[in-house]
MARPABA-817838 format. One record per atom (N, C-alpha, C): residue number from 1; residue in one letter; chain; atom name; x, y, z. Coordinates in steps of 0.02 Angstrom, whole numbers, plus 50000, padded with zeros to 5 digits. Atoms other than C-alpha are relative to their C-alpha. Last residue first. Example, Ala and Ser with C-alpha at 12.3 -4.5 7.8 and 13.67 -1.06 7.14 Angstrom:
BEGIN
(2, "s", "A", "N", (49958, 49941, 49997)) (2, "s", "A", "CA", (50684, 49947, 50357)) (2, "s", "A", "C", (49961, 50055, 50037)) (1, "a", "A", "N", (50045, 49941, 50000)) (1, "a", "A", "CA", (50615, 49775, 50390)) (1, "a", "A", "C", (50045, 50060, 50000)) 
//
This chain:
BEGIN
(108, "g", "A", "N", (49992, 50014, 49930)) (108, "g", "A", "CA", (55331, 63236, 55528)) (108, "g", "A", "C", (49940, 50003, 50042)) (107, "s", "A", "N", (49994, 50072, 49987)) (107, "s", "A", "CA", (55320, 63218, 55342)) (107, "s", "A", "C", (49998, 49982, 50073)) (106, "l", "A", "N", (50053, 50038, 50034)) (106, "l", "A", "CA", (55253, 63390, 55298)) (106, "l", "A", "C", (50002, 49926, 50017)) (105, "a", "A", "N", (50065, 49979, 49972)) (105, "a", "A", "CA", (55359, 63482, 55427)) (105, "a", "A", "C", (49942, 49960, 49969)) (104, "l", "A", "N", (50007, 50030, 49933)) (104, "l", "A", "CA", (55513, 63381, 55376)) (104, "l", "A", "C", (49933, 50018, 50032)) (103, "v", "A", "N", (50011, 50072, 50009)) (103, "v", "A", "CA", (55488, 63428, 55194)) (103, "v", "A", "C", (49991, 49966, 50067)) (102, "n", "A", "N", (50067, 50010, 50029)) (102, "n", "A", "CA", (55467, 63613, 55234)) (102, "n", "A", "C", (49984, 49926, 49993)) (101, "d", "A", "N", (50049, 49984, 49948)) (101, "d", "A", "CA", (55620, 63617, 55349)) (101, "d", "A", "C", (49929, 49987, 49975)) (100, "v", "A", "N", (49998, 50054, 49951)) (100, "v", "A", "CA", (55725, 63529, 55217)) (100, "v", "A", "C", (49948, 50012, 50054)) (99, "t", "A", "N", (50028, 50059, 50031)) (99, "t", "A", "CA", (55672, 63653, 55082)) (99, "t", "A", "C", (49997, 49941, 50049)) (98, "r", "A", "N", (50072, 49990, 50010)) (98, "r", "A", "CA", (55701, 63805, 55191)) (98, "r", "A", "C", (49967, 49937, 49971)) (97, "k", "A", "N", (50033, 49999, 49935)) (97, "k", "A", "CA", (55872, 63745, 55250)) (97, "k", "A", "C", (49924, 50004, 49992)) (96, "i", "A", "N", (49996, 50068, 49973)) (96, "i", "A", "CA", (55931, 63701, 55075)) (96, "i", "A", "C", (49961, 49996, 50065)) (95, "m", "A", "N", (50046, 50041, 50040)) (95, "m", "A", "CA", (55870, 63867, 55006)) (95, "m", "A", "C", (49999, 49928, 50026)) (94, "e", "A", "N", (50068, 49981, 49981)) (94, "e", "A", "CA", (55956, 63964, 55146)) (94, "e", "A", "C", (49948, 49959, 49963)) (93, "p", "A", "N", (50019, 50031, 49936)) (93, "p", "A", "CA", (56118, 63867, 55119)) (93, "p", "A", "C", (49928, 50017, 50021)) (92, "r", "A", "N", (49978, 49959, 49943)) (92, "r", "A", "CA", (56123, 63922, 54936)) (92, "r", "A", "C", (49977, 49967, 50065)) (91, "a", "A", "N", (50052, 49979, 49953)) (91, "a", "A", "CA", (56106, 63790, 54804)) (91, "a", "A", "C", (50030, 50040, 50057)) (90, "p", "A", "N", (49976, 49995, 49931)) (90, "p", "A", "CA", (56220, 63769, 54655)) (90, "p", "A", "C", (49945, 50029, 50044)) (89, "k", "A", "N", (49933, 49979, 49977)) (89, "k", "A", "CA", (56128, 63667, 54611)) (89, "k", "A", "C", (50027, 50052, 49951)) (88, "l", "A", "N", (49954, 49989, 50056)) (88, "l", "A", "CA", (55940, 63653, 54579)) (88, "l", "A", "C", (50067, 50026, 50028)) (87, "i", "A", "N", (49958, 49941, 49990)) (87, "i", "A", "CA", (55847, 63585, 54729)) (87, "i", "A", "C", (50049, 50003, 49942)) (86, "f", "A", "N", (49937, 49999, 50037)) (86, "f", "A", "CA", (55702, 63467, 54695)) (86, "f", "A", "C", (50037, 50065, 50015)) (85, "v", "A", "N", (49953, 49964, 49957)) (85, "v", "A", "CA", (55545, 63416, 54788)) (85, "v", "A", "C", (50070, 49994, 49970)) (84, "g", "A", "N", (49978, 49938, 50030)) (84, "g", "A", "CA", (55417, 63372, 54655)) (84, "g", "A", "C", (50050, 50040, 50041)) (83, "n", "A", "N", (50041, 49944, 49975)) (83, "n", "A", "CA", (55330, 63241, 54763)) (83, "n", "A", "C", (50024, 50068, 49975)) (82, "p", "A", "N", (50060, 50021, 49965)) (82, "p", "A", "CA", (55470, 63120, 54717)) (82, "p", "A", "C", (49965, 50060, 50031)) (81, "a", "A", "N", (50001, 49989, 49928)) (81, "a", "A", "CA", (55589, 63209, 54599)) (81, "a", "A", "C", (49935, 49976, 50032)) (80, "l", "A", "N", (49995, 50064, 49966)) (80, "l", "A", "CA", (55598, 63132, 54426)) (80, "l", "A", "C", (49992, 50005, 50075)) (79, "t", "A", "N", (50062, 50038, 50015)) (79, "t", "A", "CA", (55536, 63288, 54336)) (79, "t", "A", "C", (50000, 49932, 50034)) (78, "s", "A", "N", (50054, 49978, 49955)) (78, "s", "A", "CA", (55673, 63390, 54423)) (78, "s", "A", "C", (49936, 49961, 49988)) (77, "y", "A", "N", (50013, 50051, 49949)) (77, "y", "A", "CA", (55807, 63287, 54334)) (77, "y", "A", "C", (49941, 50019, 50045)) (76, "e", "A", "N", (50040, 50054, 50030)) (76, "e", "A", "CA", (55796, 63401, 54181)) (76, "e", "A", "C", (49982, 49946, 50051)) (75, "k", "A", "N", (50071, 49989, 49985)) (75, "k", "A", "CA", (55858, 63546, 54289)) (75, "k", "A", "C", (49955, 49944, 49973)) (74, "m", "A", "N", (50037, 50009, 50062)) (74, "m", "A", "CA", (56036, 63479, 54279)) (74, "m", "A", "C", (49925, 50002, 50016)) (73, "s", "A", "N", (49988, 49939, 50038)) (73, "s", "A", "CA", (56142, 63549, 54422)) (73, "s", "A", "C", (49962, 49997, 49933)) (72, "s", "A", "N", (49956, 50008, 50058)) (72, "s", "A", "CA", (56066, 63413, 54529)) (72, "s", "A", "C", (50011, 50069, 49969)) (71, "t", "A", "N", (49961, 49942, 50018)) (71, "t", "A", "CA", (55967, 63388, 54688)) (71, "t", "A", "C", (50045, 49984, 49940)) (70, "m", "A", "N", (49951, 50012, 50053)) (70, "m", "A", "CA", (55828, 63272, 54741)) (70, "m", "A", "C", (50036, 50065, 49985)) (69, "i", "A", "N", (49991, 49937, 50036)) (69, "i", "A", "CA", (55743, 63291, 54909)) (69, "i", "A", "C", (50054, 49987, 49947)) (68, "i", "A", "N", (49939, 49990, 50040)) (68, "i", "A", "CA", (55683, 63123, 54969)) (68, "i", "A", "C", (49997, 50068, 49967)) (67, "p", "A", "N", (50003, 49939, 50040)) (67, "p", "A", "CA", (55557, 63087, 55108)) (67, "p", "A", "C", (50068, 50011, 49965)) (66, "t", "A", "N", (49951, 49950, 49982)) (66, "t", "A", "CA", (55575, 62905, 55160)) (66, "t", "A", "C", (49992, 50062, 49957)) (65, "n", "A", "N", (50033, 49938, 49981)) (65, "n", "A", "CA", (55414, 62810, 55131)) (65, "n", "A", "C", (50047, 50055, 50022)) (64, "a", "A", "N", (50046, 49977, 50052)) (64, "a", "A", "CA", (55492, 62666, 55033)) (64, "a", "A", "C", (49966, 50067, 50016)) (63, "l", "A", "N", (49977, 49935, 50026)) (63, "l", "A", "CA", (55642, 62645, 55148)) (63, "l", "A", "C", (49949, 50034, 49955)) (62, "r", "A", "N", (49987, 49955, 49944)) (62, "r", "A", "CA", (55575, 62505, 55259)) (62, "r", "A", "C", (50024, 50069, 49979)) (61, "l", "A", "N", (50060, 49981, 49964)) (61, "l", "A", "CA", (55497, 62420, 55106)) (61, "l", "A", "C", (50014, 50050, 50057)) (60, "v", "A", "N", (49990, 50022, 49932)) (60, "v", "A", "CA", (55653, 62418, 54999)) (60, "v", "A", "C", (49944, 50028, 50044)) (59, "r", "A", "N", (50002, 50073, 49994)) (59, "r", "A", "CA", (55606, 62430, 54815)) (59, "r", "A", "C", (50002, 49976, 50072)) (58, "q", "A", "N", (50067, 50024, 50019)) (58, "q", "A", "CA", (55560, 62616, 54806)) (58, "q", "A", "C", (49993, 49925, 50010)) (57, "f", "A", "N", (50048, 49977, 49950)) (57, "f", "A", "CA", (55715, 62670, 54902)) (57, "f", "A", "C", (49930, 49974, 49986)) (56, "h", "A", "N", (49987, 50040, 49940)) (56, "h", "A", "CA", (55823, 62562, 54788)) (56, "h", "A", "C", (49951, 50020, 50055)) (55, "k", "A", "N", (50033, 50065, 50010)) (55, "k", "A", "CA", (55743, 62644, 54635)) (55, "k", "A", "C", (50009, 49955, 50061)) (54, "l", "A", "N", (50071, 49986, 49996)) (54, "l", "A", "CA", (55797, 62814, 54701)) (54, "l", "A", "C", (49960, 49936, 49992)) (53, "l", "A", "N", (50016, 49994, 49929)) (53, "l", "A", "CA", (55971, 62745, 54730)) (53, "l", "A", "C", (49926, 50014, 50009)) (52, "e", "A", "N", (49999, 50068, 49971)) (52, "e", "A", "CA", (55978, 62687, 54549)) (52, "e", "A", "C", (49984, 50002, 50074)) (51, "l", "A", "N", (50059, 50035, 50025)) (51, "l", "A", "CA", (55924, 62861, 54492)) (51, "l", "A", "C", (49996, 49929, 50027)) (50, "g", "A", "N", (50057, 49978, 49960)) (50, "g", "A", "CA", (56054, 62941, 54604)) (50, "g", "A", "C", (49936, 49966, 49978)) (49, "s", "A", "N", (50031, 49935, 50014)) (49, "s", "A", "CA", (56186, 62841, 54514)) (49, "s", "A", "C", (49943, 50016, 50048)) (48, "v", "A", "N", (50071, 50016, 50004)) (48, "v", "A", "CA", (56293, 62702, 54587)) (48, "v", "A", "C", (49963, 50067, 49993)) (47, "l", "A", "N", (50009, 50071, 49984)) (47, "l", "A", "CA", (56481, 62712, 54559)) (47, "l", "A", "C", (49928, 49976, 49995)) (46, "p", "A", "N", (49958, 50051, 50029)) (46, "p", "A", "CA", (56492, 62904, 54554)) (46, "p", "A", "C", (49981, 49930, 50026)) (45, "l", "A", "N", (49952, 50029, 49953)) (45, "l", "A", "CA", (56342, 63011, 54598)) (45, "l", "A", "C", (50044, 49950, 49964)) (44, "r", "A", "N", (49940, 50018, 50037)) (44, "r", "A", "CA", (56247, 63122, 54477)) (44, "r", "A", "C", (50055, 49979, 50050)) (43, "m", "A", "N", (50013, 50047, 50055)) (43, "m", "A", "CA", (56070, 63125, 54544)) (43, "m", "A", "C", (50063, 49977, 49966)) (42, "d", "A", "N", (49971, 49973, 50061)) (42, "d", "A", "CA", (56114, 63202, 54712)) (42, "d", "A", "C", (49992, 49949, 49944)) (41, "l", "A", "N", (49970, 50047, 50048)) (41, "l", "A", "CA", (55996, 63138, 54845)) (41, "l", "A", "C", (50024, 50037, 49938)) (40, "i", "A", "N", (49986, 49953, 50055)) (40, "i", "A", "CA", (55951, 63236, 55001)) (40, "i", "A", "C", (50042, 49960, 49951)) (39, "v", "A", "N", (49941, 50008, 50043)) (39, "v", "A", "CA", (55875, 63103, 55112)) (39, "v", "A", "C", (50003, 50058, 49951)) (38, "l", "A", "N", (50001, 49957, 50059)) (38, "l", "A", "CA", (55756, 63119, 55260)) (38, "l", "A", "C", (50064, 49988, 49961)) (37, "s", "A", "N", (50064, 49965, 49996)) (37, "s", "A", "CA", (55711, 63016, 55415)) (37, "s", "A", "C", (49992, 50048, 49940)) (36, "p", "A", "N", (50000, 49927, 49992)) (36, "p", "A", "CA", (55850, 62895, 55372)) (36, "p", "A", "C", (49930, 50030, 50005)) (35, "t", "A", "N", (50062, 49980, 50031)) (35, "t", "A", "CA", (55840, 62708, 55404)) (35, "t", "A", "C", (49993, 50076, 50010)) (34, "k", "A", "N", (50035, 49940, 49977)) (34, "k", "A", "CA", (56016, 62651, 55439)) (34, "k", "A", "C", (49935, 50009, 49962)) (33, "s", "A", "N", (50006, 50000, 49927)) (33, "s", "A", "CA", (56108, 62484, 55429)) (33, "s", "A", "C", (49961, 50059, 50027)) (32, "d", "A", "N", (50005, 50069, 49975)) (32, "d", "A", "CA", (56103, 62433, 55245)) (32, "d", "A", "C", (49987, 50000, 50075)) (31, "l", "A", "N", (50071, 50020, 49998)) (31, "l", "A", "CA", (56065, 62614, 55199)) (31, "l", "A", "C", (49991, 49928, 50023)) (30, "i", "A", "N", (50032, 49966, 49943)) (30, "i", "A", "CA", (56243, 62665, 55245)) (30, "i", "A", "C", (49928, 49975, 50008)) (29, "e", "A", "N", (49973, 50031, 49940)) (29, "e", "A", "CA", (56312, 62534, 55125)) (29, "e", "A", "C", (49971, 50031, 50063)) (28, "l", "A", "N", (50032, 50066, 49992)) (28, "l", "A", "CA", (56196, 62594, 54988)) (28, "l", "A", "C", (50024, 49965, 50063)) (27, "a", "A", "N", (50069, 49987, 49978)) (27, "a", "A", "CA", (56258, 62773, 55015)) (27, "a", "A", "C", (49963, 49934, 50011)) (26, "a", "A", "N", (49995, 49985, 49928)) (26, "a", "A", "CA", (56439, 62714, 55003)) (26, "a", "A", "C", (49930, 50014, 50029)) (25, "q", "A", "N", (49987, 50063, 49967)) (25, "q", "A", "CA", (56397, 62636, 54834)) (25, "q", "A", "C", (50005, 50010, 50076)) (24, "g", "A", "N", (50061, 50040, 49995)) (24, "g", "A", "CA", (56317, 62797, 54776)) (24, "g", "A", "C", (50009, 49934, 50035)) (23, "n", "A", "N", (50023, 50027, 50064)) (23, "n", "A", "CA", (56469, 62904, 54813)) (23, "n", "A", "C", (49938, 49956, 50012)) (22, "k", "A", "N", (49958, 49971, 50053)) (22, "k", "A", "CA", (56550, 63010, 54948)) (22, "k", "A", "C", (49981, 49975, 49931)) (21, "a", "A", "N", (49969, 50054, 50038)) (21, "a", "A", "CA", (56408, 62973, 55069)) (21, "a", "A", "C", (50039, 50031, 49942)) (20, "f", "A", "N", (49983, 49981, 50069)) (20, "f", "A", "CA", (56361, 63100, 55202)) (20, "f", "A", "C", (50034, 49940, 49967)) (19, "l", "A", "N", (49954, 50048, 50031)) (19, "l", "A", "CA", (56271, 63065, 55365)) (19, "l", "A", "C", (50010, 50021, 49928)) (18, "l", "A", "N", (49993, 49990, 50072)) (18, "l", "A", "CA", (56192, 63199, 55473)) (18, "l", "A", "C", (50052, 49951, 49974)) (17, "e", "A", "N", (49936, 50025, 50025)) (17, "e", "A", "CA", (56134, 63145, 55646)) (17, "e", "A", "C", (50001, 50009, 49924)) (16, "a", "A", "N", (50001, 50064, 50035)) (16, "a", "A", "CA", (55990, 63255, 55698)) (16, "a", "A", "C", (50071, 49980, 49981)) (15, "d", "A", "N", (49976, 50045, 49949)) (15, "d", "A", "CA", (55948, 63403, 55807)) (15, "d", "A", "C", (49997, 49930, 49971)) (14, "l", "A", "N", (50036, 50062, 49987)) (14, "l", "A", "CA", (55934, 63517, 55658)) (14, "l", "A", "C", (50032, 49961, 50057)) (13, "h", "A", "N", (50053, 49988, 49951)) (13, "h", "A", "CA", (56000, 63696, 55664)) (13, "h", "A", "C", (49962, 49936, 50019)) (12, "r", "A", "N", (49971, 49999, 49932)) (12, "r", "A", "CA", (56164, 63647, 55579)) (12, "r", "A", "C", (49947, 50010, 50054)) (11, "l", "A", "N", (50043, 50042, 49957)) (11, "l", "A", "CA", (56069, 63602, 55420)) (11, "l", "A", "C", (50024, 49998, 50072)) (10, "a", "A", "N", (50071, 49984, 50009)) (10, "a", "A", "CA", (56135, 63740, 55307)) (10, "a", "A", "C", (49956, 49963, 50049)) (9, "y", "A", "N", (50013, 49932, 49976)) (9, "y", "A", "CA", (56313, 63723, 55375)) (9, "y", "A", "C", (49925, 50017, 49997)) (8, "k", "A", "N", (49990, 50003, 49928)) (8, "k", "A", "CA", (56316, 63534, 55352)) (8, "k", "A", "C", (49986, 50069, 50031)) (7, "y", "A", "N", (50059, 50032, 49970)) (7, "y", "A", "CA", (56242, 63554, 55179)) (7, "y", "A", "C", (50006, 49998, 50076)) (6, "v", "A", "N", (50056, 49955, 50011)) (6, "v", "A", "CA", (56375, 63681, 55128)) (6, "v", "A", "C", (49937, 49970, 50032)) (5, "y", "A", "N", (49994, 49947, 49949)) (5, "y", "A", "CA", (56510, 63571, 55206)) (5, "y", "A", "C", (49942, 50050, 49994)) (4, "w", "A", "N", (50027, 50027, 49937)) (4, "w", "A", "CA", (56452, 63421, 55103)) (4, "w", "A", "C", (50002, 50053, 50055)) (3, "l", "A", "N", (50072, 49997, 50001)) (3, "l", "A", "CA", (56482, 63526, 54946)) (3, "l", "A", "C", (49969, 49974, 50065)) (2, "a", "A", "N", (50031, 50065, 50014)) (2, "a", "A", "CA", (56665, 63551, 54985)) (2, "a", "A", "C", (49924, 50005, 50006)) (1, "m", "A", "N", (50029, 50030, 49941)) (1, "m", "A", "CA", (56723, 63733, 54982)) (1, "m", "A", "C", (49964, 49935, 49979)) 
//
């Protein structure tokens, strides 16, 4: 099963537009025209890494306060997670839902 499908399933309860990027470059292109209310950021993306995207969020003023949930199969990346919000892969839909709901409650 494709990973995006797991996220789509886990977040089906949200009344929100869900956008998925197949790589880091596609994510940057989305961010040129969208200001997300929350981002789930995989650290190991092709073309542009999750770390580079994280730096992009910090540099661009309109994106700087975007809540970010970092995810990776490598636990070492958890230390880089803004506000310590990190999901270790493989993640179950219940964990994704709970984490997203908690972050949205705190930021909203």
